[in-house]
C-alpha positions, 0 to 999 in steps of 0.5 A: 877823863880828867884827873889832876897830876903830879908828874914831878917834883919841880913843876905844878901838878896838872889837869890831863886826859888819862885812860877811866882805870879798871878795877882788878880782882880785889878793887873797887872803882868810885865814880868820885863825887867830892875830894876832901884837900888836906895838907898832905896834898900841897907835901905830896907835890913837893915830894915830902910827905912820908908816903908820897906815892911813886910819879907819876900819881893822882893827888887828892887822900880822901874821897867820896862817891858811889861805887862803879864797879867791882872786882871778881873778889869783891865782897863789897862794898857793892856797886851804887853804895855810897862811900867814902874812902881815904886811899892815900892818892887817885881823889881828884880825877872822876873815877877811882880806884880803891882798896874796898877794905878803906871803904865805909859806908856813909850815912843816908843822911850825909852829902857827899861834901860833908862825907869828903871833908869827914874822915881824916879831919875829925878821924886826926881829932876823934883818936887823938883826943879819945884814944891818945891823949884819953882826955877827961870832961873838964879838962883844958884843952888848946887847940892850935891852927883852930880854923884849919881842917883838923884844929876846927874839928878839934873843937868841936869834938874836944867841946863835946867830949867836955873840955874847957876849949882854947882855940888859937889861930890868926885874927878875928874871922878865924876865931868867929868860925873856932867860937862858933865850932864850941871854942869856949877862950880865944888867943888871936895868935898874930901878936898875942903872947900865947904861953901867957894867955893860956898859963892866965887861963889856966895852963892848959892839960891837952894840947892839939897842935897841928902848926908847929914852930914858936906856938908849939913852944909857946904852948909847951910852957903853958902845960899844967904838970903831966899834960899830954901834946900832941904833934899833929902836923907843923903847917909853919914849916918849922918842926920844933925840937922838944927839951927832954929835961922839961918833960921830966921837970913837969911829968909832960906826955908828948903822944905822936899822932898820925892818923893814918898809920893805924890802917897799917898796924891797928885798923880797928883803932879808925874803925871803931872811931868812925863809927862813933863819928858817924854816929854823932854826925847822924844825931846832929852833934857834928857839922864838918866845915867846907869854907870852899867847894872847888870845881876838877878844872880848879884844884890848883886854886884850892890848893893854893887856899890851903898855902895860903891859909886863905880857908877855913874848915875844909876846901872840897873838889867837886868833879 
């Protein structure tokens, strides 16, 4: 089978022919129909992600497809089931071996493309805003990187939860995507004074930040008293330092948020969140935005779209 493999951190990953894997007694094999790309995939190619697998490994964190084979000790899912899996690796291939405990059945009306774009982006935003920040209807939510993979879902879910949503992104085209997802106010991060514009809108109760750097610093200074800040990632490459004395003065809370981490110590948080999200999807309340569908042969081009910030929403690779 074909797989997009990272052999070392000095050379780019490449498409290779490798053996089709065989599941052990406690694994399932999935015929992969779609794999969603994430910023973490870029970090993995450089060995900079907190959960980078041992070399060599096949890239691709989240997939959707059909169960093709199951180990003798697997109780479910069954062969033929349509599922999505957050496996952490192995997704950019024609077949993948995964832990069945990480597999979730996808609604009959959900396409494989939507399913591959769904778990991490929507799961991160829902757990962040609902479980971590306890955001309430009527509060003001500031979303940085609002047209990106996770940022766009934060706009959509924030609006669904009743927030007043301020979307911050670079350029008119990306802001238009955020507006279409439900944003009430738009800030062009290209040249705007983010602090001044957010404060002019009354300040932020919750800040959702997958960007870091100067944008985090500006948002931090535009917070209302008792605001909650959610560092989701650092796409800017700049991890900000947080002045503790400012937290004290405004009674602010900074809430770390790593969606995959809950699988290890509190998996029920993810399970309950996904149940809610799949129900919202089935009710027509969520609409995954996939700006680019790319073949496995062109997976490197898909990663380049993320690196160059040329995509909106998700990029999905189809074998």
